[in-house]
Every structure is written in C-alpha cells, then in structure tokens.
N, C-alpha and C positions, 0 to 999 in steps of 0.2 A: 471871836470866841468868848463864850460867857463862862469864864473860869473864876470861881470865888478866890479872893486873895489868900485864904487860908489853905486852899488846896495845894497839894504838891503833885506836879506833873513833870515826869522825867523828860529831858531834852531829847531822849532817844524814844520817846513815845510819838505816835503820829495820830493827831486828832483832827477830824474835819472841822472847819471854822464854825459850823453850826452846832457843834457839840456843846452841851451844857455840863458843867461839873460843879457840884455843890461843895459846901464848906467842910473842911478837914478830910476830904477824900484824897487818897493816894494812888496815882497811876503810874506804874513802874515802867521801866525800859522794856521794849519789845511789844508793847500794846498798841494796837491800831483800832480806832473807832471811827466808823463811817457816819455820814451826815445824819442829823436829826436825832441822835441818841441823847438820852438824858441820864446823867449819873448823879444821884441824890447825895446827901451828906454822908460822911463817915463810910464811904465805900473803899475797898482796897481791891485794885485790879493788877495782878502780876502777869508778866510776860513769859514766853510769847503767848499772847491771846489776841485773836481777831474777832472784832465785834462788828456786826453789820448795821443796817440803817434802822432808824426810828425804834430803837429799843429804849424801855424804861427800866432803869436799874435802881432799886430802892435802898434805903439806908442800911448800913452794916452788912451789906452783901460782901462776900469774899470770893473773887472769881480768878481762876487761873493759878491757884496755889499749887505747890508740889504734890504729887500723888502720895497717898498713904500706903506705900508699898516698899518693903525692905530691899527689893531688887533695884529701886530707883537710885541712880548715882549722879543726879544733877543734870541729866541730858536735857537739851532744849526741846522738849516735847511741847505740844500745843493744846490750847483750847480754842474752838471755833464756835462762835455764836451767830445765828443767822440775822434775819430781819424781823421787826415788829413783835418782839418778845416782851413779856411782862415778867420781870424777876423781882420779887418782893423782899421784904426785910429778912436779914440774917440767912439768906440763901448761901450755900457754899457749893462751888463747882470746881473740881480739880483737873488739871491737865492729864494728858495720856502718859503711857509708858512705852518704851521702846518695844517690849515684847508684845504689847497690847494693840499695836498699830500706830502709836506715837501721837494720837490726838483723841480728845473727847469732843463730841460734836452735839450742838443744840441746833435744831432746825428753825423753821420760821413760825411765827404766830402762836407760840407756845404761851401758856400761863403757868409760871413756876411759883408757888405760893410760899408764904413765910416759913422759915426754918427748914426748908428742903435741902437734903444734901444729894448731890450727884457725884459719884465716885469716878475715878480715872477710867478712860477708855469706854465710858458710856456713849451710846449713839441715841439720841433723841430725835424722832421724826417731827414732821410738821403738825401744828395745831394739837399738840399734846397738852393735857391739863394734869399737873402734879400738885395734889392738895397739900395743906399744911403738915409739916413735920414727917413727911415720907422721906425714906432714906433708900437711895439706889446704890447697891454695891457695885464695885468696879466690873466693867465689861457688860453691864446690863444693856439690852437693846429694847427700845420702846418704839413701836411703829406709829404711823400717823393716826391721829385722831383718838388715840387711847386715853383713858382717864385713870389715874392712880389715886385711890382714896387716901385720905389723911392717916398718918401714923403707920402706914404700910412700909414693910421692908422687903427688899429683894435679895436673893442669894446671887453671888457672882455667876456670870455667864447665862443668867436666865434671859428669855426673850418674851416680850409682851406684843401680841399681834395687833394689827390695825383694828380700830373701833372696839377694842376690848375695854371693859369696865371693871376695875378691881375696887371692891368694897373697902371701906376703912378699917384700919387696924388688922389687915391681912398680913400673912407671911408667904411670900412667893418663893417656892423652892423648885418649881418646875415651870416649863414654858406655859404661857397663857395663850390659847388658840385665838386667832382673830374672831372678832365679833361676839365673844363670850362675856357673860356676866359671871364673876367669880368672887368668892370670899372664903375666908377661913384661916385657922392658925396653921403653923407649919405642920406638914404632914397630913393635914385635914382639909386642905383647900379643895373646893368642888365647884364645878360649873352649876349655877343655879338657873340659867337661862340664856336666852339670846338677847343681845343689846339691840332690840328692835326700835327702841325710841331713839338711840343714837344714830341708827341707820337711817330711819325716816327724816330725822332732823338734817341729815347731811345729803338728802336727795336720792338716796337709793330706793329704786322702784319696788313696789309690792311684789311683782313678779320675782325680782332678784332676791328679795327677803324670803320669799316662799322657797326658792331653791336653796338658799343657805340653811333655812330651817329643816328642809328635807335632808340635807347632808349632815346636819347635826344628829338627826334622828337615826341615821345609818351608822355614823360614827361613834355615837355615845350612848345610844339606846338599843343596841343589837347584841345582847349578851351571848347569842348563839354564833357570833362571828369573831374569828380572830382579828388581831390588830390589822395585819396586811390584807386580810379578806375584806375588812370594812372599807379600808382605803381603796382597794381595787373596785369594789362595788360602787362606791361614791363616784370614783373616776368614771366608770362605765355608764352609770345612769345619769349623772349630772354634769360630766365633763364638758367643757366649752363655755361655761359660765365663768368669767374671770374671777369673781369672788370665791366660788367654790374651788376652782383651780389653785388659787392662792392658799386657801385653807388646807387643801390636800398637801401641796408643796410644804407648807409650813410644818405640818405633822411629820411628813416624811423626813424632813431635814433635821428634826429635833434630836439633840444629843442627850438632853436631860430628861426626856419624856414630857408629856403634856398633862395638864390638870384634866381630870375626868369629870364625869357628870355627878349630880348628887345622888347618893345612894338611896334606894327606895327600901322602905321596911317591909 
C-alpha cells in the first residue's frame, strides 16, 4: 500500500493494497476504499464511507462528513461512491440522514469538478458531470448522463432527468425533465431546447431523437392542452418508445412540478 508517512489512516479503515494516499490526508474509521483508487494530498474522508474502484480524489476534498441537518443526531449513515469517478479539489460530499434514506450515493464514471458541494441524501447517477462550484441541496436526484453547469444551485428534493443539460449560474427550483436544455434564475428557469448534441454523442438514434422532439412539442408547445391532456396525448401517440415513456413517467411522478418551455413573445 502506497501511503505517505504523513497521512493518518485509522486502523479501523479498510483500504485495498493498491490504494494510494497522499501527504497529510486523513482517512477515518469506517472508511472502505477498493482497489486502484488514488487519494491526493490533504484529503479528509470520514466514515461510514464506501468508495469503489479506480477513483481519483483530488486535494482538499472532504468526503463523508456529517449532514448539515438539525435533525441529525450522530447516526451512522453512509456515503457510497461507485467506480471510475473523478472528484476534484475542494469537493464536499456529505453522508445521508435517517429520514432521507440513510445514504448519499454517487454512481460510476462521474466528473465532479472543483468546489462542488453535494448535500445529504443526494442520489447521483452514472456519467454525470457537475461543473465547478455547483451546489446540490439535500435530497437532490440527478439521473444518468446529466450535466449541471457551474455556479448552479438546486432546491431540496428537486430531480434532474437523464441527459438533461443545465446552463451555468442557474437556480433549479422545479424538476428538470429528461433530455432538456434549461437555464435561468430561480422562478424564471425555462427549457430552451432539446439536448440533441448530448443524445447523439451517446448513441441515441435519429429516429428516437425525433420521437423525443415530437413528445416535447406536445408536452411544452401545446397551449390548448391541459397538463394531463398533453401527457395522455403523448402516451397515446408516442408510447412504446422507452425514452418517451421515461419522459412521461418522470413528469407524472413530479411532486414539485417541472420546468416549462421558454415563453414566446
């Protein structure tokens, strides 16, 4: 095990022999780190925290700290981090709370850039990109391959759908539908288009993109239809396409409401 002599690793932590720990890092009791993960200098990892394979954790990251929640009373909740993630400088990720499911979860192959904060009970899917200084409030859910722009903040319990793209300096107060490109300040966030570039880059076919586009036109560009009427029409005309079915299910299950289209003058 390549542990710098100035690092402090608890005897009650479990590190694979291939793990590297840099100078002045502190790894506390209850931390488990799988093979191939690199911990840079001046990192603090508190437990219980489970970290998977081949992660890169950069300097001054603080992982597994207690949740910022007055209801937290020291319970042994968890932070779970998957495989192949890049976690850059000064990132902070807190453990879960009892009332919120007891764990914060980061998936696989994510890039979490410098100064990002991920609060308690957040669930982050695979291949998510979170750009510098974004802040995710507790209980935020981010689905696979979503991108969150720098300096963006989320309200508690908001959901961000798969392949969604959020522009920088946005304030997310409602759920962001899958495949949408959105931007805006709190209360003014609007859908500006479909994330066609992200869909194409990830191998989604032109036929499927066309169906998603058609669904968006019904859902967000049909002022003559009520909310449930638009959902029913989308289901009837385009149902059977997994991506469209996921979009309709996401909107139907929303408790906060979803971001809407850009208003036309």
